[in-house]
N, C-alpha and C positions, 0 to 999 in steps of 0.2 A: 586186809580190808582197811581202807583209809576213808574216814568221814570228816569233811570240813563241816563244822556245825557251830551255830551260835547258841542255841538253846540246849543241845544235847539229844534231841529227839531222834535224829538220824542214827546216831550211835546206839541208842537204846533199842531202836527197832531192829538193828542188825544183831544186837546182843541177845534178844529174845529167841532167836533161832539157834543159839549156842553153836556157832561155826567152829570148825576144827582149827581155824587160823586166828591169830590175834586181830583185834580191831584197834587201829590207831585213830583216836578222835582228836582233831586239831580245832581248838577254839580260842578266840581272843579273850574270853571271859573266865576269870579265875573261879567264880562261883560255879560255873558250868563244868569246868575241869574237876573240881572237887566232887560235884554230884556225879559225874560220869565215872569216877574212880570206884564207885559202889556198884557199877554194872558189871556183869559177868564177862570176862575176857577183854574188857576195854582198858587201853592204855592212853590216858589223856595227856595232851601236850598243850600248854598255854603258849600261844605264839601270835604275834602281830607282825613278824618280820617278813611279810610277803605283801605283794601288791594285790589287794582283793579285787581289783578291776582287770587283772591280767591272769587269765586262767592257766596259761603256760607257766607263769611264775609260781602259781599255787601248786601245780604238779611237781615242779622241780623241788619246791620246799617240802612237799610230802615225801619225796624220794630221799632227800637229805635227812629228814627226821627219822624215817624208817630205818635207814642204814645206821644212823647214830645210836638209835635205841636197841639195835640188834634184832629187830623184828623180821629181817630177811637174812637168809643164810648165804645167798649168792646174788651177785649183781644181775643175773639173768632171771631171778625170781620175778613173778608178776605181781603187781599191786592193782587192786580194784579200788578205784577212787570214786567216791560219791560226793556230790556237793550240790548246793542250790546256787544257781547263778542268775542274777547278781548275788554275790555272797552277802549274807545277812538278812535275806528275805525269809521270814519264818514260814516253815511248812513247804518250802519249795525245793526239795531235793530232786532236781530235774536233770542232772547230768551224771553220767556214769562213764568212766574211762578205764580201760585195762592197759597198763603201761609197765615196761620193765623197771626194776628197782634202780637200775643205773641211770634212769632219767630219759 
């Protein structure tokens, strides 16, 4: 599971359900990343290296980070990506995509 989040709320909601898979939480805020590291099963990543107005770029960035962190075993594994679009809108997790880890 990949959550693009500014405040960490999306990742925390996913963490409450205790899924069997890791939760990659990508945020541009250092404080949010530190806070998310205390949530069950959440692997925070502080990153601003993506175009927040281009959702395809965000998806490619998520795949790259998941592969780099070793959160996927195979390029054919599926990632469930959640985000609020436009990125940075509080409480607006309104997008969900299922994509292969290869991008």
